[in-house]
C-alpha positions as CSV (number, residue, x, y, z in Angstrom):
1,M,-0.2,0.1,0.2
2,R,1.5,3.3,-0.9
3,R,1.2,5.8,1.6
4,L,1.0,9.5,0.5
5,E,2.5,12.4,1.9
6,P,1.5,15.8,2.6
7,E,3.2,17.2,-0.7
8,D,1.2,14.6,-2.8
9,L,-2.0,16.4,-1.3
10,L,-0.9,19.7,-2.0
11,L,-0.1,18.7,-5.7
12,V,-3.9,17.8,-6.1
13,L,-5.3,20.4,-4.0
14,G,-3.5,23.4,-5.2
15,A,-2.8,26.7,-3.1
16,R,-4.4,27.0,0.2
17,P,-7.0,29.5,0.0
18,S,-7.5,32.2,2.6
19,S,-11.1,31.2,3.7
20,D,-13.2,28.0,3.7
21,V,-10.6,25.5,3.8
22,G,-12.8,22.7,4.6
23,A,-14.4,23.3,1.3
24,W,-11.1,23.5,-0.2
25,L,-10.2,20.0,1.3
26,R,-13.5,18.4,0.5
27,D,-14.1,19.6,-2.9
28,G,-10.0,19.2,-3.9
29,L,-9.9,15.6,-2.5
30,R,-13.4,14.5,-4.0
31,E,-12.3,15.6,-7.3
32,A,-8.7,14.3,-7.3
33,V,-10.2,10.7,-6.6
34,A,-13.0,11.2,-9.1
35,S,-10.3,12.1,-11.8
36,G,-7.7,9.3,-10.7
37,R,-5.1,11.8,-9.5
38,L,-5.0,10.3,-6.4
39,E,-5.1,6.2,-7.1
40,A,-7.3,3.9,-5.5
41,G,-5.6,2.3,-2.4
42,A,-3.5,4.8,-1.4
43,A,-3.5,5.8,2.2
44,L,-3.7,9.3,3.7
45,P,-1.3,10.5,5.8
46,S,-1.7,10.7,9.9
47,S,-4.1,13.5,10.4
48,R,-1.3,14.8,12.7
49,T,1.3,14.9,9.7
50,A,-1.4,15.9,7.2
51,A,-2.6,18.9,8.8
52,A,0.8,20.4,9.8
53,G,1.9,19.8,6.0
54,L,-1.2,21.4,4.6
55,G,-1.1,24.3,7.2
56,V,-4.8,23.6,8.7
57,S,-6.0,22.3,12.0
58,R,-6.6,18.7,12.6
59,G,-10.5,19.4,13.5
60,T,-10.8,21.0,9.7
61,L,-9.0,18.0,8.2
62,S,-10.9,15.3,10.1
63,G,-14.0,16.8,9.7
64,A,-13.6,16.9,5.7
65,V,-12.1,13.5,5.8
66,D,-15.3,12.2,7.9
67,E,-17.7,13.6,5.0
68,L,-15.5,12.0,2.6
69,V,-15.8,8.6,4.2
70,G,-19.7,9.4,4.4
71,E,-19.9,9.9,0.9
72,G,-17.6,6.8,-0.2
73,V,-15.1,8.7,-1.7
74,L,-12.4,7.5,1.0
75,E,-12.5,4.4,2.9
76,S,-11.7,4.2,6.6
77,R,-10.0,0.7,7.5
78,P,-10.1,0.0,11.2
79,R,-6.6,-0.3,13.1
80,S,-5.1,0.7,9.7
81,S,-5.5,4.3,7.9
82,V,-7.8,6.4,5.6
83,V,-7.4,5.2,1.9
84,V,-8.7,6.4,-1.4
85,A,-11.7,4.4,-2.4
86,D,-11.8,2.5,-5.7
87,L,-14.6,4.3,-7.7
88,A,-13.9,2.1,-11.1
89,R,-15.7,-0.8,-8.6
90,H,-18.7,1.7,-7.8
91,P,-18.9,4.1,-10.5
92,A,-21.6,6.3,-8.8
93,G,-18.6,7.4,-6.5
94,A,-20.0,5.6,-3.5
95,R,-19.3,2.2,-2.0
96,P,-21.9,-0.4,-0.6
97,R,-22.6,0.2,3.0
98,G,-22.6,-2.4,5.5
99,G,-21.6,-5.1,3.2
100,A,-25.1,-4.8,1.4
101,P,-25.1,-5.8,-2.2
102,D,-25.4,-3.0,-5.0
103,A,-28.9,-1.8,-5.7
104,P,-30.1,-2.3,-9.1
105,A,-29.4,1.0,-11.3
106,R,-31.9,3.5,-11.7
107,P,-31.6,5.9,-14.3
108,A,-31.0,9.3,-13.1
109,S,-32.9,12.5,-14.0
110,V,-31.0,15.2,-16.1
111,G,-32.2,17.5,-13.2
112,A,-30.6,15.2,-10.0
113,P,-27.9,16.3,-8.1
114,D,-24.6,14.3,-7.7
115,P,-25.3,12.0,-4.5
116,T,-21.9,11.6,-3.4
117,L,-22.2,15.6,-2.2
118,F,-25.1,14.5,-0.1
119,P,-24.1,15.7,3.3
120,R,-24.2,12.7,5.0
121,A,-22.3,13.6,8.6
122,A,-24.4,16.9,8.9
123,W,-27.6,14.9,8.2
124,A,-26.6,12.3,10.7
125,R,-26.2,15.1,13.3
126,A,-29.6,16.5,12.3
127,V,-31.5,13.6,12.9
128,R,-29.7,12.6,16.0
129,D,-30.1,16.1,17.5
130,A,-33.9,16.7,16.0
131,M,-35.1,13.2,17.6
132,R,-33.5,14.0,21.0
133,E,-35.2,17.4,21.5
134,L,-38.7,16.4,19.3
135,P,-41.5,16.7,21.7
136,D,-43.5,13.3,22.3
137,A,-46.7,15.3,21.2
138,E,-45.0,15.3,17.5
139,L,-45.1,11.6,17.4
140,G,-48.6,11.2,16.7
141,Y,-50.2,11.8,13.2
142,P,-48.6,14.7,11.8
143,D,-50.3,18.4,10.9
144,P,-50.8,18.3,7.3
145,Q,-49.7,21.6,6.7
146,G,-46.4,20.6,8.2
147,L,-44.3,20.7,11.1
148,L,-44.5,24.1,12.7
149,E,-41.0,24.2,13.3
150,L,-39.9,23.6,9.5
151,R,-42.1,26.1,8.3
152,R,-40.6,28.8,10.3
153,E,-36.9,27.7,9.1
154,L,-38.2,27.5,5.5
155,A,-40.0,30.8,5.7
156,A,-36.9,32.4,7.1
157,H,-34.5,30.8,4.4
158,L,-36.8,31.9,1.3
159,R,-37.2,35.5,2.8
160,A,-33.4,35.5,2.8
161,A,-32.7,33.3,-0.2
162,R,-35.3,34.3,-2.8
163,A,-36.6,37.7,-1.5
164,A,-39.9,36.0,-1.1
165,P,-42.4,37.4,1.2
166,V,-43.3,34.3,3.2
167,E,-44.5,33.7,6.7
168,A,-44.9,30.3,8.4
169,E,-48.4,30.0,8.1
170,D,-47.9,30.5,4.5
171,V,-45.9,27.2,3.9
172,V,-47.5,23.9,3.2
173,I,-44.8,21.0,3.4
174,V,-45.5,18.1,0.7
175,S,-43.6,15.3,-0.7
176,G,-41.8,17.3,-3.3
177,V,-42.8,19.5,-6.2
178,A,-44.5,16.7,-8.0
179,Q,-47.1,16.2,-5.1
180,G,-47.2,20.1,-5.1
181,L,-48.3,20.2,-8.4
182,A,-50.8,17.3,-8.1
183,L,-52.4,18.9,-5.3
184,L,-52.8,22.2,-6.7
185,G,-54.1,20.6,-9.9
186,E,-56.8,19.3,-7.7
187,V,-57.6,22.4,-6.0
188,L,-57.5,23.7,-9.8
189,A,-60.0,21.0,-11.2
190,G,-62.2,21.5,-8.0
191,G,-63.5,25.1,-9.3
192,R,-61.2,27.8,-9.2
193,G,-61.7,29.3,-12.6
194,G,-61.7,26.4,-14.4
195,R,-59.4,23.5,-16.0
196,R,-57.5,25.3,-18.5
197,V,-53.8,25.9,-17.5
198,A,-51.1,27.4,-19.5
199,V,-47.7,25.7,-19.3
200,E,-44.4,26.8,-21.0
201,D,-43.6,25.1,-24.2
202,P,-41.0,23.7,-24.1
203,A,-41.7,22.0,-20.6
204,S,-41.0,19.2,-18.3
205,P,-43.0,16.3,-19.4
206,G,-43.5,15.1,-16.0
207,V,-45.1,18.6,-15.4
208,V,-47.4,18.1,-18.0
209,A,-48.2,14.6,-16.8
210,Q,-48.6,15.9,-13.6
211,L,-51.4,18.6,-14.4
212,R,-53.3,16.1,-16.8
213,G,-53.6,13.4,-14.3
214,A,-55.5,15.9,-12.2
215,G,-58.0,16.4,-14.9
216,L,-56.5,19.8,-16.3
217,D,-56.5,21.1,-19.9
218,V,-52.9,22.0,-20.7
219,V,-52.3,24.8,-23.0
220,P,-48.6,25.3,-24.4
221,V,-47.1,28.7,-24.6
222,P,-43.9,29.3,-26.6
223,V,-40.5,30.1,-24.6
224,D,-37.9,32.2,-26.5
225,D,-34.7,33.8,-25.4
226,R,-36.7,36.2,-23.1
227,G,-38.7,33.3,-21.4
228,L,-42.2,32.9,-21.5
229,R,-44.2,34.9,-24.6
230,T,-47.0,36.5,-22.2
231,D,-48.1,37.9,-25.3
232,A,-49.2,34.6,-26.2
233,L,-50.7,33.7,-22.9
234,P,-54.5,32.1,-23.2
235,D,-57.4,32.5,-21.2
236,A,-56.8,30.0,-18.2
237,A,-57.2,29.6,-14.8
238,A,-53.7,29.5,-13.9
239,A,-50.0,29.2,-15.5
240,V,-47.4,26.8,-14.6
241,V,-43.6,28.6,-15.0
242,T,-40.0,28.5,-13.8
243,P,-38.8,31.9,-14.0
244,A,-35.7,32.1,-12.7
245,H,-34.1,29.3,-14.9
246,Q,-36.6,27.8,-17.0
247,F,-36.5,24.1,-17.9
248,P,-35.5,22.9,-20.3
249,L,-34.2,25.8,-22.2
250,G,-32.6,27.5,-19.3
251,V,-33.7,31.1,-19.8
252,V,-34.4,33.6,-17.5
253,L,-38.1,35.5,-17.9
254,A,-37.1,39.0,-18.7
255,P,-38.5,42.0,-16.0
256,D,-40.9,43.2,-18.7
257,R,-42.4,39.6,-19.1
258,R,-42.6,39.2,-14.9
259,R,-44.5,42.3,-14.7
260,E,-47.1,41.3,-17.7
261,L,-47.4,37.6,-16.3
262,V,-48.6,39.2,-12.8
263,A,-50.7,41.7,-14.7
264,W,-52.3,38.9,-16.7
265,A,-52.9,37.1,-13.3
266,R,-54.5,40.0,-11.5
267,D,-56.7,40.6,-14.4
268,G,-58.4,37.5,-14.6
269,D,-58.3,36.4,-11.1
270,R,-55.6,33.8,-12.0
271,L,-53.1,31.6,-10.2
272,L,-49.1,31.4,-11.0
273,L,-47.7,28.1,-10.0
274,E,-44.0,29.1,-9.7
275,D,-41.6,26.0,-9.7
276,D,-38.6,27.5,-8.1
277,Y,-36.8,23.9,-8.2
278,D,-33.0,25.0,-9.1
279,A,-33.0,28.7,-8.6
280,E,-30.5,28.8,-5.7
281,L,-28.0,27.5,-8.1
282,R,-26.9,30.6,-10.2
283,Y,-23.2,30.5,-10.9
284,D,-22.5,33.9,-12.7
285,R,-24.5,36.2,-10.4
286,Q,-27.2,36.5,-7.9
287,P,-30.0,34.8,-8.7
288,V,-33.3,36.7,-9.5
289,G,-35.9,37.0,-6.9
290,A,-39.0,34.6,-6.6
291,L,-42.0,35.8,-8.7
292,R,-43.9,35.8,-5.7
293,G,-42.2,38.7,-4.6
294,L,-44.3,40.7,-7.1
295,D,-47.7,39.6,-5.9
296,P,-48.1,37.0,-3.0
297,A,-51.8,36.7,-3.4
298,R,-51.5,35.4,-6.8
299,V,-48.3,33.2,-6.8
300,A,-47.9,29.9,-5.2
301,L,-44.4,29.4,-4.7
302,L,-43.2,25.6,-5.3
303,G,-39.9,24.5,-4.2
304,S,-38.0,21.1,-2.8
305,V,-34.6,19.6,-1.6
306,S,-34.5,17.2,-4.8
307,K,-32.1,19.3,-6.6
308,L,-30.0,20.8,-3.5
309,L,-29.9,17.9,-0.9
310,S,-31.5,14.4,-2.8
311,P,-34.6,13.5,-4.3
312,A,-34.2,10.4,-1.9
313,L,-36.0,12.5,0.7
314,R,-39.3,13.5,-0.8
315,L,-39.7,17.0,1.2
316,G,-41.1,19.9,-0.5
317,W,-43.1,22.8,0.1
318,V,-45.7,25.2,-1.3
319,V,-46.0,28.7,-0.4
320,A,-49.4,29.3,-1.0
321,P,-51.7,32.4,-1.5
322,P,-54.5,33.0,1.1
323,G,-56.9,32.2,-1.5
324,V,-56.2,28.4,-1.7
325,R,-54.3,27.2,1.3
326,E,-57.0,25.8,3.1
327,A,-58.2,23.7,0.0
328,L,-54.5,23.1,-0.5
329,V,-53.9,21.6,3.2
330,D,-57.1,19.8,2.6
331,A,-56.0,18.0,-0.4
332,K,-52.5,16.8,1.4
333,R,-54.8,15.6,4.4
334,R,-56.6,13.3,2.0
335,A,-53.8,12.2,0.0
336,D,-51.6,11.0,2.7
337,L,-52.4,12.7,6.1
338,G,-49.0,14.4,6.1
339,C,-45.3,14.2,5.6
340,S,-42.7,12.3,7.8
341,V,-42.1,14.3,11.1
342,P,-38.9,13.0,11.8
343,E,-37.4,13.9,8.7
344,Q,-39.1,17.3,9.1
345,A,-37.5,18.2,12.3
346,A,-34.1,17.2,10.9
347,F,-34.5,19.4,7.9
348,A,-35.6,22.1,10.4
349,R,-32.3,21.6,12.1
350,L,-30.3,21.5,9.3
351,I,-31.4,25.0,8.5
352,A,-31.3,26.2,11.9
353,D,-27.8,25.3,12.3
354,G,-26.2,26.5,9.1
355,A,-25.5,23.1,7.6
356,Y,-28.0,23.7,4.9
357,A,-26.4,26.9,4.0
358,R,-23.2,25.7,4.0
359,H,-23.8,22.8,2.2
360,L,-25.4,25.0,-0.8
361,R,-22.4,27.0,-0.9
362,R,-20.2,23.9,-1.4
363,A,-22.6,22.3,-3.9
364,R,-22.5,25.5,-6.0
365,L,-18.8,26.0,-6.5
366,T,-18.6,22.0,-7.2
367,Y,-21.3,22.2,-9.9
368,R,-20.2,25.7,-11.1
369,R,-16.3,24.1,-11.6
370,R,-17.9,21.0,-13.5
371,R,-20.1,23.0,-15.6
372,G,-17.0,25.2,-16.4
373,V,-14.8,22.3,-17.6
374,L,-17.5,20.8,-19.9
375,L,-18.2,24.0,-21.6
376,D,-14.7,24.8,-22.0
377,A,-13.9,21.2,-23.4
378,L,-16.9,21.7,-25.6
379,A,-15.5,25.2,-26.5
380,R,-12.5,23.8,-27.5
381,D,-13.2,20.3,-29.2
382,A,-16.7,21.0,-30.6
383,P,-17.2,25.0,-31.1
384,H,-19.9,24.1,-33.7
385,V,-22.1,22.4,-31.0
386,P,-24.1,25.1,-29.6
387,V,-25.0,25.4,-25.9
388,E,-27.9,27.3,-24.6
389,G,-28.9,28.9,-21.3
390,V,-27.4,31.1,-18.4
391,A,-24.9,29.5,-16.2
392,A,-27.5,27.9,-13.5
393,G,-28.8,24.4,-12.5
394,L,-27.8,21.0,-13.2
395,H,-28.3,20.4,-17.0
396,L,-27.3,21.6,-20.0
397,V,-29.4,22.3,-23.4
398,V,-27.3,21.2,-26.8
399,R,-29.2,22.0,-30.0
400,L,-29.0,19.5,-32.7
401,P,-30.0,19.5,-36.6
402,D,-32.7,16.8,-36.8
403,G,-34.3,14.0,-34.7
404,D,-31.9,11.1,-35.8
405,A,-29.0,13.5,-34.3
406,E,-30.9,13.8,-31.3
407,A,-32.0,10.2,-30.8
408,R,-28.5,8.8,-31.7
409,A,-26.9,11.4,-28.9
410,V,-29.3,10.5,-26.2
411,S,-28.7,6.8,-26.6
412,A,-25.0,7.3,-26.5
413,L,-25.1,9.4,-23.5
414,R,-27.6,7.1,-21.5
415,D,-25.2,4.2,-22.3
416,A,-22.3,6.2,-21.0
417,G,-23.9,6.4,-17.8
418,V,-24.9,10.2,-18.3
419,P,-28.6,11.4,-17.7
420,A,-30.0,12.6,-21.0
421,E,-33.5,13.5,-22.4
422,L,-34.8,14.4,-26.0
423,L,-35.3,18.3,-26.2
424,S,-38.2,17.2,-28.5
425,D,-40.2,15.3,-25.6
426,A,-40.4,18.3,-24.0
427,S,-41.9,20.5,-27.0
428,A,-45.5,20.2,-28.0
429,G,-44.4,21.7,-31.5
430,P,-42.3,20.4,-34.2
431,G,-38.5,20.8,-34.9
432,A,-37.2,21.7,-31.2
433,W,-34.2,19.2,-31.6
434,G,-31.6,18.5,-29.6
435,V,-30.2,17.1,-25.8
436,V,-30.8,17.9,-22.3
437,V,-27.7,16.5,-20.6
438,G,-27.7,16.2,-16.9
439,A,-24.3,17.6,-16.0
440,A,-24.0,17.5,-12.0
441,R,-22.1,14.2,-12.4
442,V,-20.0,14.5,-15.3
443,Q,-16.3,15.0,-14.5
444,G,-13.0,13.2,-15.4
445,P,-13.1,11.1,-18.4
446,A,-16.7,11.5,-18.6
447,V,-16.3,14.9,-20.2
448,V,-14.2,13.5,-22.7
449,R,-16.9,11.2,-23.8
450,V,-19.9,13.6,-23.5
451,V,-18.0,15.8,-26.2
452,E,-17.4,13.1,-28.4
453,I,-21.1,11.7,-28.4
454,L,-22.2,15.5,-29.2
455,R,-19.7,16.5,-31.8
456,S,-20.3,12.9,-33.3
457,A,-24.0,13.4,-33.3
458,A,-24.0,17.5,-34.8
459,E,-21.2,16.0,-37.4
460,G,-23.1,13.0,-38.4
461,A,-26.0,15.2,-39.2
462,E,-24.0,17.8,-41.2
463,A,-22.7,14.8,-43.4
464,R,-26.0,13.3,-44.2
465,E,-26.9,17.0,-45.5
């Protein structure tokens, strides 16, 4: 077994920053292991030796190492040392825990985060602390609106992070945005102004399916480089929008169109369903504030932890206008009586302790770096392949000339383990060919493979012409 020296770690970590040293250690070691610059089986120096050589405290180093062990990037061997895990045997970046066999692989969504970034240690502490302090009275059937402590913490977070006017009484805890949309669809279908709902075109096929499943009539409204075409809005009871980062095209709704959209809602006593799914993952500037800030009485703000922590948690929220809140809570009660209280309590503690904000900062840095590496490689090796959308989120949109190129690219990307979807599947009209690429996990050799696939698809289409 080769034992690494502090100099080896400095070589892959680069210069020590003046602040956020923990993130420097975690992100740098994680990237070095994933890229193969630290070989599998190599042993880290002792904590005392490594801390002295890197110029950090032993506590900071131990915290970073513990988190990476929890992620499966490093492996702790009892009475021995911490070694670099063999990610080639477990491509997702996490080793099986407790000796359990690998679970069957499930295809990841293009908007799914990298599971190896999940803050296991912080979450475990939050669960422990929350359960120690959770009153016995909260272990009965839950309040269908959600645990009050979580609603208070979320309201404070959304006021600060999304510039949204939110109080605890406005928040309804749901099992992800999918359930939030289904419940709001049920409320709309129950008689609020009719069954027609305007939806961006292109849009998430899952969102369209949720609305149709609630018995609503979906009316597509085109999206251009300034977002939803407000001049094309139909007569409808509501509209579902992604103004901070449109899915899938990645554009931001222009300021004048934000005002026009809200005016449309006011004029017809309509409801706006604002899907804020990855708005906090903006990399080039502060994200635009939530649309809810323009009219809290007309905008229902939906969000979840699926893009920022993990979709496995099934935790989301709807910040509901007064006119629909009671009906929404009743629909939630009928659906499942309420969400799991222990998980709600743990998430509340994660926010209150600042661990959620620290995780978001680390995730932004990691995803911004990975996105930059992929874009640089495309610009260098496939300059004729156009990439669309602002610097945000977990996916990229690449336009392709025709349906054959689109189909070949998506098939090859999926075979390579990269989440990908047909852009044409998201559009109600013809001719929207391209690929929606899930970029959250693309790093190391996968970058080269993604560029090769997209370049080959584009060049093949050109050759056929």
